[in-house]
C-alpha positions as CSV (number, residue, x, y, z in Angstrom):
1,M,23.9,19.4,103.9
2,P,22.3,16.1,102.2
3,E,19.0,16.8,103.3
4,E,19.2,19.9,101.2
5,T,20.5,18.7,98.3
6,N,17.7,16.3,98.5
7,R,15.2,19.0,99.2
8,I,16.5,20.9,96.1
9,E,16.5,17.9,93.4
10,E,12.9,16.6,94.5
11,S,11.8,20.2,94.1
12,T,13.7,20.5,90.5
13,A,12.0,16.8,89.5
14,Q,8.7,17.4,90.5
15,G,8.3,21.1,89.3
16,S,7.0,22.1,92.8
17,V,7.4,25.7,94.9
18,Y,10.9,25.2,96.4
19,Q,10.7,25.6,100.2
20,P,13.7,27.1,102.1
21,P,14.9,25.3,105.3
22,G,13.1,26.2,108.3
23,R,16.9,28.0,109.4
24,A,19.5,29.3,108.4
25,P,21.8,26.7,107.0
26,V,26.0,26.6,108.0
27,G,27.0,28.2,104.9
28,V,25.3,31.7,105.8
29,W,27.2,31.5,109.6
30,I,30.5,30.7,107.8
31,V,29.5,34.2,105.6
32,A,28.7,35.9,108.9
33,I,32.2,35.0,110.6
34,L,34.3,35.3,106.9
35,L,32.7,38.6,106.3
36,G,33.3,39.7,109.9
37,V,37.6,38.7,110.0
38,L,37.7,40.0,106.3
39,A,36.4,43.7,108.1
40,I,39.1,43.0,110.5
41,G,42.1,42.1,108.5
42,F,41.3,44.1,105.7
43,N,43.6,47.0,106.6
44,P,46.5,49.1,104.6
45,E,48.9,47.3,106.6
46,T,48.3,43.5,105.5
47,L,47.4,44.5,101.9
48,V,50.9,45.8,101.5
49,A,52.6,43.3,103.5
50,L,50.6,40.6,101.3
51,G,50.5,42.5,97.3
52,P,47.0,43.6,97.2
53,M,46.6,47.3,96.6
54,R,50.3,47.5,97.7
55,R,51.1,49.6,94.5
56,S,48.8,52.1,95.4
57,L,48.9,52.4,99.0
58,T,52.6,53.0,98.7
59,A,52.4,55.5,95.6
60,N,54.2,58.4,95.3
61,D,51.5,60.3,94.4
62,E,49.3,62.0,97.1
63,L,46.3,61.4,95.4
64,T,46.5,57.4,94.5
65,R,47.7,56.9,98.0
66,Q,44.6,58.6,99.8
67,T,42.3,57.2,96.8
68,A,43.8,53.5,97.8
69,L,43.1,54.4,101.8
70,A,39.8,55.8,101.2
71,T,39.0,52.2,99.5
72,V,40.4,50.7,102.5
73,R,38.0,52.3,104.6
74,L,35.5,51.8,102.3
75,G,35.6,48.0,102.1
76,R,36.0,47.5,105.9
77,V,32.7,49.4,105.9
78,L,31.1,47.2,103.9
79,L,32.3,44.3,105.1
80,A,31.4,44.9,108.8
81,L,28.0,45.8,107.2
82,G,27.7,42.6,105.8
83,A,28.7,40.9,108.4
84,V,25.9,42.6,110.7
85,G,23.4,42.1,107.8
86,T,24.0,38.8,107.4
87,L,23.9,38.0,111.3
88,L,19.9,40.0,111.3
89,L,19.1,37.1,108.4
90,I,20.3,34.7,110.9
91,A,18.1,36.3,113.1
92,M,15.5,37.1,111.0
93,W,15.2,33.9,108.9
94,R,12.1,32.5,109.8
95,P,10.1,35.7,108.8
96,I,12.4,36.5,106.2
97,A,11.9,33.1,105.0
98,G,8.0,33.1,105.2
99,S,7.8,36.2,103.3
100,S,5.4,37.0,100.6
101,W,8.5,37.9,98.2
102,V,10.4,34.7,98.8
103,A,7.3,32.7,98.3
104,N,6.9,34.6,94.9
105,V,10.8,33.7,94.1
106,C,10.6,30.4,94.8
107,R,7.5,29.8,92.4
108,H,9.9,30.7,89.9
109,A,11.6,27.8,88.4
110,P,14.7,28.3,85.9
111,A,13.8,27.6,82.2
112,A,15.5,24.2,81.1
113,G,19.1,25.0,79.3
114,V,20.2,28.0,81.1
115,S,23.5,29.3,80.6
116,N,24.4,28.5,84.2
117,D,23.9,24.6,83.4
118,G,25.9,21.9,82.0
119,P,29.5,20.5,82.5
120,I,32.3,22.6,84.2
121,F,34.9,21.7,81.9
122,N,32.7,23.4,78.8
123,R,34.0,25.4,75.6
124,S,34.1,28.4,77.8
125,F,36.2,26.8,80.5
126,R,38.8,25.6,77.7
127,I,39.0,28.8,76.0
128,S,39.8,30.8,79.2
129,V,41.7,28.7,81.0
130,G,43.9,28.2,77.8
131,A,44.1,31.9,76.9
132,L,45.3,32.4,80.0
133,T,48.0,29.1,80.0
134,A,49.2,30.8,76.5
135,S,49.3,34.5,78.5
136,L,51.3,32.9,81.0
137,A,53.8,31.1,78.4
138,Y,54.0,34.4,76.7
139,V,55.2,36.3,79.8
140,A,58.0,33.2,80.5
141,L,59.2,33.3,77.1
142,A,58.5,36.5,75.4
143,P,61.8,37.9,76.6
144,T,63.8,35.2,75.3
145,L,61.6,34.3,72.1
146,L,60.9,38.3,71.0
147,S,63.3,41.2,70.3
148,E,62.3,44.8,72.8
149,A,60.6,46.1,69.9
150,Q,58.1,43.1,69.5
151,R,57.5,43.2,72.7
152,H,56.9,46.9,73.0
153,L,54.1,46.3,70.0
154,V,52.5,43.9,71.6
155,A,52.9,45.9,75.5
156,R,52.5,49.8,74.7
157,E,49.5,51.4,74.9
158,D,47.4,51.2,72.5
159,G,49.2,48.1,71.1
160,I,48.2,44.6,70.3
161,L,47.2,43.4,73.7
162,E,44.9,46.6,74.5
163,Q,43.2,46.7,71.3
164,A,42.7,43.2,71.9
165,T,40.9,43.9,74.9
166,A,39.0,47.1,73.3
167,F,37.5,45.1,70.5
168,L,36.2,42.1,73.0
169,F,34.8,44.4,75.4
170,L,32.9,46.2,71.9
171,A,31.9,42.2,70.5
172,S,30.5,42.2,74.0
173,S,28.5,45.0,74.0
174,V,27.2,44.0,70.3
175,I,26.1,40.5,71.4
176,S,24.6,41.9,74.8
177,M,22.6,44.3,72.9
178,I,21.6,42.0,70.2
179,I,20.3,39.6,73.0
180,A,18.4,42.6,74.6
181,W,16.8,43.9,71.4
182,R,15.6,40.1,70.9
183,L,14.3,39.6,74.5
184,F,12.4,42.8,74.2
185,R,10.3,41.4,71.2
186,K,9.6,38.1,72.5
187,P,6.2,36.9,74.0
188,R,5.5,37.7,77.3
189,P,3.1,34.8,78.2
190,T,5.8,32.1,77.1
191,D,8.5,33.9,78.9
192,P,7.9,35.7,81.9
193,T,11.0,37.3,82.9
194,A,11.9,38.0,79.3
195,L,11.8,41.7,80.2
196,R,13.6,41.9,82.8
197,R,16.3,39.7,81.6
198,A,16.1,42.5,78.0
199,V,16.5,45.2,80.8
200,W,19.9,43.6,82.0
201,H,21.3,43.0,78.9
202,L,20.7,46.6,77.9
203,L,22.6,47.8,81.1
204,I,25.4,45.3,80.8
205,G,25.8,46.0,77.1
206,L,25.8,49.7,77.8
207,F,28.4,48.6,80.2
208,F,30.5,46.9,78.3
209,F,30.8,49.6,75.7
210,L,31.7,52.0,78.8
211,C,35.1,49.6,79.1
212,F,35.5,49.9,75.6
213,G,35.9,53.3,75.4
214,E,37.6,53.7,78.5
215,E,40.1,51.2,77.3
216,I,40.6,53.1,74.0
217,S,40.4,56.8,76.4
218,W,37.9,57.3,74.2
219,G,40.3,57.3,70.9
220,Q,42.6,60.0,72.3
221,R,45.9,58.5,71.1
222,I,44.1,57.5,67.8
223,L,42.6,60.8,66.6
224,G,45.1,62.5,68.9
225,F,43.2,65.0,70.7
226,E,44.6,66.7,74.3
227,T,43.3,65.8,77.7
228,P,41.5,68.6,79.1
229,E,43.4,70.3,82.1
230,S,40.6,69.6,84.3
231,I,40.7,66.2,83.8
232,K,44.5,66.0,83.7
233,E,44.4,67.2,87.2
234,I,43.4,64.9,88.7
235,N,43.6,61.6,86.3
236,V,46.7,59.6,87.2
237,Q,48.1,58.9,83.7
238,D,46.7,62.2,81.9
239,E,44.8,60.5,80.0
240,T,40.4,61.3,78.8
241,N,38.7,58.3,80.5
242,L,37.4,57.9,83.9
243,H,38.7,54.8,85.5
244,N,41.9,56.8,86.4
245,L,40.5,59.7,87.6
246,M,41.4,59.5,91.4
247,G,43.7,56.9,91.6
248,Y,42.5,53.4,90.7
249,F,39.7,53.8,92.6
250,A,37.8,52.3,89.7
251,D,40.3,49.8,88.8
252,H,39.7,48.2,92.5
253,L,35.5,48.3,91.8
254,F,35.9,46.8,88.4
255,I,38.2,43.9,89.7
256,M,35.8,43.0,92.7
257,G,32.7,43.2,90.8
258,M,34.1,40.9,87.9
259,F,34.5,38.7,90.8
260,V,31.5,38.7,92.4
261,Y,29.7,38.9,89.3
262,G,31.3,36.5,86.8
263,S,32.5,33.8,89.6
264,V,30.7,34.0,92.9
265,L,27.0,34.4,91.7
266,P,27.2,31.3,89.2
267,F,28.8,29.2,92.4
268,L,25.9,30.4,94.3
269,A,23.0,29.6,91.6
270,R,24.7,26.1,90.5
271,R,25.0,25.2,94.6
272,Y,21.9,26.8,96.1
273,E,18.5,26.3,94.7
274,F,16.9,29.2,96.5
275,W,19.8,32.0,95.2
276,R,19.2,30.0,91.3
277,R,15.6,30.8,91.6
278,S,16.3,34.2,92.6
279,L,18.9,35.1,90.2
280,Y,16.6,33.7,87.5
281,W,13.8,35.6,88.7
282,F,15.4,38.9,88.1
283,G,16.5,38.2,85.2
284,L,20.6,38.4,85.8
285,P,22.2,36.8,83.0
286,L,24.8,34.6,85.0
287,A,28.2,32.7,83.6
288,S,28.4,28.9,83.4
289,L,30.3,27.7,86.5
290,G,33.1,26.5,83.9
291,L,33.1,30.2,82.9
292,A,32.7,31.4,86.8
293,I,36.2,29.8,87.1
294,G,38.0,31.0,84.1
295,F,36.2,34.7,85.5
296,A,37.8,33.9,89.0
297,L,41.4,33.1,87.7
298,A,41.4,36.3,85.5
299,S,40.8,38.4,88.5
300,G,43.6,36.5,90.5
301,V,46.1,37.8,87.9
302,H,48.5,41.3,89.5
303,D,51.8,42.2,89.9
304,W,52.0,40.4,93.1
305,T,51.1,37.4,91.6
306,L,52.3,37.1,88.2
307,Y,56.0,38.5,88.8
308,A,56.1,36.5,92.1
309,V,56.6,33.2,89.7
310,L,57.8,35.2,86.1
311,P,60.1,37.2,85.0
312,S,59.1,40.8,84.6
313,G,61.0,41.0,81.0
314,A,58.1,40.7,79.4
315,G,57.0,44.2,79.6
316,V,53.3,43.5,80.1
317,R,51.6,44.7,83.1
318,A,49.4,42.5,85.0
319,A,46.7,44.9,84.9
320,E,46.5,45.2,80.8
321,L,46.5,40.9,80.7
322,R,43.9,40.6,83.7
323,E,42.0,43.2,81.7
324,F,42.4,41.1,78.3
325,L,41.2,38.1,80.1
326,T,38.3,39.3,81.7
327,A,37.0,41.3,78.9
328,L,37.6,37.4,76.7
329,C,35.4,36.2,79.5
330,C,32.5,38.6,79.5
331,A,32.3,37.7,75.5
332,L,32.3,34.3,76.7
333,L,29.4,35.0,79.0
334,M,27.5,36.8,76.2
335,I,27.7,34.0,73.9
336,E,26.6,31.8,76.3
337,C,23.6,33.8,77.1
338,G,23.1,34.1,73.5
339,G,22.8,30.4,72.9
340,T,19.9,30.4,75.7
341,A,18.0,33.8,74.8
342,W,16.2,32.2,72.1
343,V,17.1,29.2,71.8
344,Q,15.2,26.6,74.7
345,R,16.7,23.1,75.3
346,E,13.9,20.9,76.2
347,R,15.8,19.5,79.4
348,P,15.1,19.0,83.6
349,S,17.5,21.9,85.0
350,R,20.1,20.6,86.6
351,T,21.3,21.6,90.5
352,M,23.8,21.0,93.0
């Protein structure tokens, strides 16, 4: 591991082409083993016993329960495929590491000032962790400090918490679209990844707008229109939205997707030079390491974690609190990306 770190620092300092290690690092073996263990342990009995997906797997609604079981089966297949794929990567490491695509990626050094640089305890870390701390304090103290009517105003459908979540997703969408527009207009010779980054920001902006619409059920309660019968039959909350169709499958995908995108990929980019160059070459916007911690903490807010140690009298569903904290992290991510989309700081990139 020290040799890998030294090679990364020399490559970055000299601006040379990064050379992947000659054989699969120990970390790749650990990933293969971890995926294999998870594929074996990811079963309904274990999940119910530990807490994850307990609500869905034990739901009275047949549709919700069957969808949760299908999600577990799909998860096991994906984990097993990941383990097998990682083992194949290890077996074919030399030809893959020597391929033209890998060589092309290794020639693309990240630009100075990308959002994944910088200290861990940055502004995004302070805001996201501060918001989590304030949320936990509210859950703990609201039953004694606020009346039932006041707590209901915060936690009800389209209440303060849901409206704040919707606003943050809308703000994230707008910022991402602005960044995409600026990148589309950027001269290609000065930034060869600008077009790819613009496309990613456009797609992410559309996704955040979808989250905004889903959060308010596309204005159903605001405008007062009824849920179509065709949707009501397969929506577990009888609402006009997509994420509650067929149980909570979309919620599970959202939680896992935001954890991988918001936490895992930024860590890999910060720790390993090849991941850093690959993700930069693809143009994918990444959170800073401090914000990645915020994403991870937000992803860990569930009924089985939150109310295992705190009273439930505040009336706040853990899922709603998790969505609010995730939306806040998404807004912070777009603010971080906005600071590097058109302001280039002349300083060497950092690696770890």
